[in-house]
C-alpha positions in Angstrom: 127.1 126.7 -16.9 124.7 124.7 -15.0 127.4 123.2 -12.9 128.7 126.7 -12.0 125.3 127.9 -11.2 124.7 124.9 -8.9 128.0 125.4 -7.2 127.2 129.0 -6.5 123.9 128.1 -5.1 125.5 125.6 -2.7 128.0 128.2 -1.5 125.2 130.7 -0.9 123.3 128.2 1.2 126.4 127.4 3.2 127.1 131.0 3.8 123.5 131.6 5.0 123.8 128.6 7.3 127.0 130.0 8.8 125.5 133.4 9.3 122.4 131.9 11.0 124.5 129.6 13.2 126.8 132.4 14.2 123.9 134.6 15.1 122.3 131.8 17.1 125.6 131.1 18.9 126.1 134.8 19.7 122.5 135.0 21.1 123.0 131.8 23.2 126.4 133.0 24.5 124.9 136.4 25.4 121.9 134.8 27.2 124.2 132.5 29.2 126.5 135.3 30.2 123.5 137.4 31.3 122.1 134.5 33.3 125.4 133.9 35.0 125.7 137.6 35.9 122.2 137.6 37.3 122.8 134.4 39.3 126.1 135.9 40.7 124.3 139.0 41.6 121.6 137.0 43.5 124.3 134.9 45.2 126.2 137.9 46.2 123.1 139.4 47.8 122.4 136.0 49.6 126.0 135.7 50.7 125.9 139.3 51.9 122.9 138.4 54.0 124.5 135.2 55.3 127.6 137.1 56.5 125.5 139.1 58.9 126.7 138.7 62.5 125.0 139.1 65.9 126.1 139.1 69.5 125.6 136.3 72.0 123.7 137.9 74.8 122.9 137.1 78.4 119.3 136.8 79.5 116.6 134.5 80.8 115.6 131.5 78.6 112.8 129.1 79.2 112.4 125.7 77.6 108.7 124.9 77.1 106.9 121.7 76.4 103.5 122.5 74.9 100.5 120.2 75.3 96.7 120.1 75.5 94.9 119.2 78.8 91.4 118.7 80.1 90.1 119.9 83.4 89.0 117.1 85.7 87.8 116.6 89.3 90.8 116.0 91.5 89.0 113.5 93.8 85.5 112.3 93.3 84.8 110.3 96.5 82.6 107.2 96.5 80.5 107.1 99.7 79.9 103.5 101.0 77.2 102.2 103.3 79.1 102.1 106.7 77.1 99.2 108.2 79.9 96.7 108.5 80.7 97.4 112.1 77.1 96.8 113.1 76.4 93.8 110.9 75.8 90.5 112.7 75.8 87.0 111.2 72.1 87.3 110.5 72.2 90.9 109.2 74.5 91.1 106.2 72.6 94.1 104.8 70.3 96.9 105.8 67.5 98.8 104.1 67.7 102.5 103.4 65.1 104.4 105.4 65.6 107.8 103.7 67.9 109.5 101.2 68.3 113.1 102.3 70.1 114.6 99.3 69.8 114.8 95.5 72.3 115.2 92.6 73.6 118.8 92.6 73.1 119.4 96.3 75.9 121.0 98.2 76.8 119.2 101.4 79.1 119.8 104.3 81.4 117.3 106.0 79.6 115.1 108.5 76.2 116.1 107.2 73.7 113.1 107.3 72.9 112.0 103.8 71.3 108.6 104.2 69.5 106.9 107.1 68.8 103.2 107.7 66.0 101.1 109.0 67.7 99.4 112.0 64.7 98.5 114.3 64.8 94.8 113.5 68.6 94.7 114.1 68.2 96.5 117.4 65.5 94.0 118.5 67.6 91.0 117.6 70.7 92.3 119.4 68.7 93.1 122.6 67.3 89.5 122.5 70.9 88.1 122.2 72.0 90.3 125.0 69.3 88.9 127.3 70.1 85.3 126.4 73.8 85.8 126.9 73.3 87.5 130.3 71.1 84.6 131.5 73.7 82.1 130.4 76.5 83.9 132.2 74.4 84.0 135.4 73.7 80.2 135.2 77.3 79.3 134.6 78.4 81.5 137.5 76.0 79.6 139.8 77.4 76.3 138.6 80.9 77.5 139.4 79.9 78.6 142.9 78.4 75.2 143.6 81.8 73.7 143.0 83.3 75.6 146.0 80.2 75.7 148.3 80.5 73.9 151.8 78.5 70.7 152.2 75.1 70.8 153.9 74.2 68.9 157.0 72.0 66.6 155.0 74.9 65.7 152.7 77.2 65.2 155.6 74.6 62.9 157.3 74.4 60.9 154.0 78.1 60.6 153.8 78.3 59.3 157.4 75.6 56.8 156.7 77.7 55.6 153.8 80.6 55.1 156.1 78.5 53.2 158.6 77.1 50.9 156.0 80.5 50.2 154.6 81.8 49.3 158.1 78.9 46.9 158.6 79.5 45.3 155.3 83.1 44.8 156.1 82.2 43.3 159.5 79.8 40.8 157.9 82.3 39.9 155.3 85.0 39.4 157.9 82.6 37.2 160.0 81.8 35.1 157.0 85.5 34.4 156.5 85.7 33.1 160.1 82.7 30.9 159.6 84.2 29.5 156.4 87.5 28.9 158.0 85.8 26.9 160.8 83.8 24.8 158.4 87.0 24.0 156.5 88.7 22.9 159.7 85.7 20.6 160.5 85.7 19.3 157.0 89.4 18.4 157.2 88.5 16.2 160.2 85.6 14.6 158.3 87.9 13.8 155.4 90.4 12.3 157.8 87.7 10.0 159.3 86.4 9.1 155.8 89.9 8.1 154.8 90.2 5.9 157.9 86.8 4.3 157.0 88.0 3.6 153.5 91.1 1.9 154.9 89.0 -0.2 157.3 86.6 -1.2 154.5 89.5 -2.1 152.3 91.0 -4.4 155.0 87.5 -6.0 155.5 87.5 -6.8 151.8 91.0 -8.4 152.1 89.9 -10.4 155.1 86.8 -11.6 153.3 88.9 -12.7 150.3 91.2 -14.7 152.6 88.2 -16.4 154.3 86.8 -17.4 150.9 90.1 -18.9 149.9 90.4 -20.8 153.2 86.7 -22.0 153.1 87.1 -23.0 149.4 89.7 -25.5 150.4 87.6 -26.7 153.2 84.6 -27.0 150.9 86.7 -29.0 148.5 87.6 -31.6 151.1 84.2 -31.6 152.7 85.3 -29.7 155.7 82.4 -27.3 155.5 79.1 -27.3 153.9 78.0 -25.3 150.9 75.8 -23.2 153.0 78.6 -22.2 155.3 80.8 -21.4 152.2 78.0 -19.2 150.9 78.1 -17.1 154.1 81.7 -16.5 153.4 81.1 -15.1 149.9 78.1 -13.1 151.2 80.5 -11.5 153.8 82.9 -10.5 151.0 80.1 -8.9 148.9 79.0 -6.9 152.0 82.7 -5.8 152.6 83.0 -4.6 148.9 79.7 -2.7 149.2 80.9 -1.1 152.5 84.2 -0.1 150.8 82.4 1.6 147.9 80.2 3.5 150.3 83.2 4.8 152.3 85.0 5.8 149.1 81.9 7.7 148.0 81.8 9.4 151.4 85.4 10.4 151.1 84.8 11.9 147.6 81.9 13.8 148.9 84.0 15.1 151.8 86.6 16.4 149.3 83.9 18.1 147.2 82.6 19.8 150.2 86.1 21.0 151.1 86.5 22.5 147.6 83.2 24.4 148.0 84.2 25.7 151.4 87.6 26.9 150.0 85.8 28.7 147.1 83.4 30.3 149.6 86.4 31.4 151.7 88.1 33.0 148.6 84.8 34.8 147.8 84.4 36.0 151.3 88.0 37.3 151.3 87.3 39.3 148.0 84.1 40.6 149.7 86.2 41.8 152.6 88.7 43.5 150.2 85.8 45.3 148.4 84.2 46.2 151.7 87.5 47.7 152.9 87.8 49.7 149.7 84.3 51.0 149.9 84.8 51.9 153.5 88.0 53.8 152.6 86.1 55.7 149.8 83.2 56.5 152.1 85.6 57.7 154.8 87.5 59.8 152.3 84.3 61.3 150.9 83.4 62.3 154.4 86.7 63.9 154.9 86.7 65.6 151.4 83.3 67.1 152.1 84.9 69.6 154.3 87.5 70.6 151.6 87.2 72.8 148.4 88.4 71.3 145.1 89.9 68.4 146.9 91.4 66.6 143.8 92.9 67.5 140.4 89.8 66.5 138.5 87.7 69.0 140.5 90.3 71.7 139.9 90.3 71.1 136.1 86.5 71.2 136.0 86.5 74.4 137.9 89.0 76.0 135.5 87.0 74.8 132.5 83.9 76.4 134.0 85.8 79.7 134.4 86.8 79.7 130.8 83.3 79.0 129.6 82.0 81.9 131.7 84.7 84.2 130.3 83.7 83.2 126.7 80.0 83.9 127.5 80.9 87.3 129.0 82.9 88.1 125.8 79.9 87.3 123.7 77.7 89.4 125.9 80.2 92.4 125.6 80.3 92.0 121.8 76.5 92.1 121.5 76.4 95.2 123.8 79.1 96.9 121.7 77.2 96.2 118.5 74.0 97.6 120.0 75.9 100.7 121.2 77.8 101.3 117.9 75.0 100.4 115.6 75.0 102.8 112.6 71.7 104.5 111.9 73.0 106.9 109.2 75.8 107.7 106.8 77.4 111.2 106.7 79.3 113.1 104.0 83.1 112.6 104.3 83.9 116.0 102.7 82.5 119.4 101.8 81.4 119.2 98.2 78.6 118.6 95.7 76.6 115.4 95.2 77.4 114.1 91.7 75.5 110.8 91.6 73.0 109.0 93.9 72.7 105.3 93.5 70.1 104.3 96.1 66.6 105.2 97.1 64.2 104.5 100.0 63.9 100.7 100.6 67.2 99.8 98.8 69.0 96.9 100.4 72.7 97.9 100.9 75.8 96.2 102.2 79.2 97.6 103.3 80.3 97.4 99.6 77.4 99.4 98.3 78.3 102.9 96.9 75.5 105.1 98.0 76.6 108.2 96.1 79.6 110.1 94.9 80.6 113.5 96.2 83.2 115.9 94.6 84.8 119.2 95.6 84.4 121.4 92.5 86.9 123.8 94.0 89.6 121.1 93.9 90.3 120.6 90.2 93.3 119.3 88.3 94.3 119.2 84.6 95.1 115.9 82.9 97.3 115.8 79.9 99.1 113.3 77.7 102.7 114.1 77.1 104.8 112.6 74.2 107.3 110.0 75.1 110.0 112.2 73.5 109.3 115.0 76.0 108.9 112.8 79.1 112.7 112.8 80.0 112.4 116.6 80.5 109.5 116.4 82.9 109.7 116.3 86.7 107.3 116.7 89.6 106.9 120.3 90.7 107.7 121.9 87.3 105.6 125.1 86.8 102.8 125.0 84.2 101.1 128.0 82.5 97.6 127.3 81.1 95.3 129.3 78.9 91.8 128.7 77.4 90.5 129.8 74.0 87.3 130.9 75.7 89.1 133.1 78.3 91.9 134.7 76.4 92.6 137.3 79.1 93.1 134.8 82.0 96.3 132.8 82.6 96.0 129.8 85.0 99.0 128.4 86.8 99.9 125.1 88.4 102.5 122.4 88.9 103.1 118.8 87.8 101.8 116.7 90.7 101.8 113.3 89.2 103.5 111.5 86.3 102.1 108.2 85.1 104.0 105.0 85.7 103.3 103.5 82.2 102.7 104.8 78.7 99.7 104.4 76.4 99.0 105.0 72.7 96.6 107.6 71.2 95.5 108.6 67.8 97.5 111.4 66.1 97.4 113.1 62.7 100.3 110.8 61.5 98.8 107.6 62.9 99.4 106.9 66.6 101.8 108.2 69.2 103.0 107.0 72.6 102.2 109.2 75.5 102.4 109.3 79.3 99.5 110.7 81.4 100.4 113.7 83.6 98.3 115.4 86.4 98.7 119.2 86.9 97.4 121.2 89.9 95.3 124.3 89.4 96.3 127.2 91.7 93.8 129.8 90.6 90.7 128.2 89.1 88.6 130.6 91.1 85.4 129.0 89.9 86.0 129.9 86.3 86.9 126.4 85.2 84.6 123.4 85.0 85.3 119.7 84.6 85.7 119.0 80.9 87.1 122.4 79.9 90.1 122.2 77.4 93.3 124.1 78.2 96.5 124.8 76.3 99.5 124.0 78.5 103.1 125.3 78.5 105.3 123.3 80.9 108.5 125.1 81.9 110.9 122.2 81.8 114.0 124.4 82.0 114.5 128.0 83.1 117.9 129.7 83.2 117.8 133.4 84.4 121.3 134.4 83.2 122.1 132.3 80.2 124.3 133.1 77.2 122.0 132.7 74.2 122.0 132.9 70.4 119.3 132.4 67.8 118.6 128.7 66.9 119.5 129.5 63.2 123.1 130.4 64.2 123.8 126.8 65.4 124.7 123.9 63.2 125.1 120.2 64.0 127.7 118.0 62.4 125.8 115.1 61.0 128.8 112.7 61.4 130.1 113.5 64.9 126.9 115.0 66.3 128.9 118.1 67.5 127.1 121.5 67.7 129.0 124.5 66.4 128.8 128.1 65.3 130.9 130.3 63.0 132.7 133.3 64.4 135.0 135.7 62.5 138.6 135.9 63.6 141.2 137.9 61.5 138.7 138.2 58.6 138.4 134.4 58.4 135.6 132.1 59.6 136.3 130.1 62.7 134.2 127.0 63.5 133.6 127.0 67.3 132.2 123.9 69.1 129.5 124.7 71.6 127.4 122.8 74.2 123.7 123.5 74.2 121.5 124.0 77.2 117.8 125.0 77.3 116.1 125.6 74.0 113.2 128.0 73.5 111.2 128.8 70.4 113.7 131.1 68.8 116.9 130.9 70.9 119.2 128.4 72.5 121.4 128.5 75.6 125.1 128.1 74.9 126.3 126.3 78.1 129.9 126.4 76.9 131.9 127.6 73.9 130.7 131.3 73.8 130.7 134.2 76.2 128.4 137.2 76.5 129.2 139.6 73.6 130.9 137.1 71.2 129.9 137.7 67.6 128.6 134.7 65.5 127.3 134.3 61.9 123.6 134.8 62.2 122.6 132.4 59.4 125.6 130.2 58.3 125.3 128.4 54.9 126.1 124.8 54.1 129.3 125.7 52.2 131.0 127.6 55.0 134.2 126.0 56.3 136.6 126.6 59.1 139.3 129.1 58.0 137.4 130.3 54.9 138.0 133.9 53.9 135.3 136.1 55.2 135.5 138.5 52.1 132.3 138.7 50.1 133.9 138.2 46.7 135.9 135.2 47.9 132.7 133.7 49.3 131.0 134.2 45.9 133.8 132.5 44.1 133.7 129.6 46.5 130.0 129.2 45.9 130.5 129.3 42.1 133.2 126.6 41.8 130.8 123.8 41.6 128.6 125.4 38.9 128.5 124.4 35.2 129.7 127.6 33.5 129.1 126.3 30.0 125.5 125.2 30.2 122.1 126.7 31.0 121.2 124.4 33.9 122.8 123.9 37.3 124.7 127.2 37.3 124.2 127.7 41.0 123.7 124.2 42.2 125.2 123.7 45.8 127.2 120.4 46.1 126.0 117.9 48.6 127.8 117.3 51.8 127.2 120.8 53.3 125.0 121.8 56.3 121.3 121.2 56.2 118.4 122.9 58.0 116.3 120.7 60.3 113.3 119.1 58.8 109.9 119.5 60.2 110.2 116.6 62.6 113.3 117.9 64.4 115.6 115.4 62.6 118.6 116.4 60.6 119.7 115.4 57.1 122.7 116.0 54.9 126.3 115.0 55.3 127.8 118.2 56.8 126.0 120.4 59.3 122.4 121.1 60.3 120.5 123.5 62.6 119.6 122.2 66.1 116.1 121.0 66.3 113.6 122.8 68.4 112.2 120.7 71.2 109.3 118.4 70.3 105.7 119.2 71.2 106.0 122.9 70.2 108.8 123.8 72.6 
């Protein structure tokens, strides 16, 4: 009994479990079916919306690059002390006599704004002019003296020099004659002295023979010793006489040499006297000529050059005195923005006296992202607005694009920008330097463009091709297009569509070329990738379809994507 009772209990529990499990499965299956039906209904509504079409239309489109700008002075001019032209070597600077304007004063072009104390400079230049003028006069007189005719006194002196030279030549010539006569007489004296020497020599020989003869006689007693001594004494006298004649002959030759030297000296004196006479005679002749030789002509030309240099110096000093700057004037009409000098300040040609600006000539300076720079060009129109003047629109054009880029802080870190200057056509006194403006630069403007909304265009992430979907024979047709200008909401279709063509307004990522355009087929296509048996992922879209552009204008996903709007707010 107990076994049967236990068996029945087990069967009852099993039946209860089966009933509970069946009820749970029925509830789960019913919820799943309800969820799928709800999801299909939502997808059908979404697909119905995505199948909406619109026409490509013709109209004007503008591509805009937005930026922020600051109003600046177009040209703030630095006014320098214009004293360089009047500065001399001893006057490298001047002192300010008076400053006639203050910061904020409105000045006109050529209005005197600063005067200088130039009295000392004038005095120095006048002194230099006087000295230079006197030097010129003195050198001119020297030049004139070179070509002036000789005076009677100078001619008399020159003639006297000729007469003196002639007398000297005459005396020198006479001395030669005298010397020649003396030499002739001395030759006779030498001849006689030579004869005397020969006679004396013969006397010595005769005396020696007498001694030899008398010696023999003495030896044989033919003569006495006294008589023999007379013979030797006669020889001694003959030798002495010979020595005296030889000395006389030597003296005669010495006298001849002296006379010959005197003759040579007299001859040189004659040559000198002849030269001096020639020079004196030539000087007398040249006295009647002007610039008689090359040396005189060279001196004359050198004197002329010196006078010319002195005259140039005189002219320079006179020009400096005539053009001396006593004041500085404003180069433009404008307002004084800074004053850097005061009375008594020493200034040079590099001193900035003050700055002057024309507050009616304003520009706007802006920094443009490097991504937008290729779109910019000189002359492009710019529309500008100010938060403080909402009802006024200012216009201008790009007048300068910077040659190099810089970096500046941005919300995401730093960005690379290029400075751009923009003219202001209608400031009308409403704008001041430092005002901030919002800029819209029209980088492209097509008056008669075929356009569609940006959302109607996708981009193939693989090929980079832009395309739209049209409907042809109740099927989707992928149509390649070429884009032109891009505005905030629309894009120009440069090629691929014509005015009036219909395109899918908001194509989905799962749309394919040739797909059936029927709503139920579209829903079935969308549902193929879902998990019908589970609760999650019922309407998950498979990857590889088209993607919307992300916030930075870049595209993601493996199929298609919307075209990005231009950077910088365009």
